[in-house]
C-alpha positions, 0 to 999 in steps of 0.5 A: 436490576443489577444484572442489567447494570452489569450487562450495560457496564460490560456493553459500555466497556466493549464499546469503549474498547471498540472505539479505542481500536478504531481510533488506533486504526484511524491514527495511522498516517497514510503512507507512514511506515506503520501504514506501509506494514498494513499495505504489505499485508494487503498485498499478500491478501490480493491474488492478483498481485501475488499470483499474477505477478509471479505468472507474468515473471514480473517478480523475476526482474529483480536485478539479481538481488532476489527482491523488487522495491516499490517506494511510494509517497504523497506529493502534497506532504512537503518533505514527506519520506517515502515508504517501501515495500519489498517484494520477493518470490516465495513458493511461486508467488510475489510476496511482500516481506517488508513494508515500512520506512525506506531501507533500500537507498540504491534503486535499480531503474530497470526493476524498482519503482517509485510512485507518487501522487497527491493524497486526493489522487491516492484516495481516488485510485484507492476507491477505484475511480480510475486505474493506472493508465488514466492516472499516468496519462493525466499526470495524476500518478508520477511513476519511475521504473520499468514502464514496459513491465508495468504496462504488461501488468496492468491488472496487478498494477490496478490492484496495487493502486487499490491498496490505499483504499483498503487501509484506513489512515489519517489523510489530514496529517503528513508522515 
């Protein structure tokens, strides 16, 4: 009987630990600096982003700085700060080396991107309900940056828009 009690106690402890870990993951607010760190990790795990954006030479359009910036935010979160992802060329790949609070104040329109949408639209794009063309055509995604460059990289752009669907986050709170 004691062994069963120990197993039950161990199982209960493991269950509690799992709930805690799940709670921490859920506690991240969507598009907060902490969430952006995970977005950077998700970027680097997606070959469509790392490989295709290097092959197309998207990553080389960096205005001579050695990096590209993508800033994103949720428009329905009033006064919501943007988060930033910094992308660099490393070993022939387009790699995210920073995800977090905005550090780059001076964006270059010919190489950097700003994207924003409502939480609902980010969730829809993240779930793959539609891609970048439909999102932009119907005004669901607002976009500033080199549009021609984005248009010639629709596969990677679509993969980027799927990132919000891959990262757990609290969508009921604002950053």
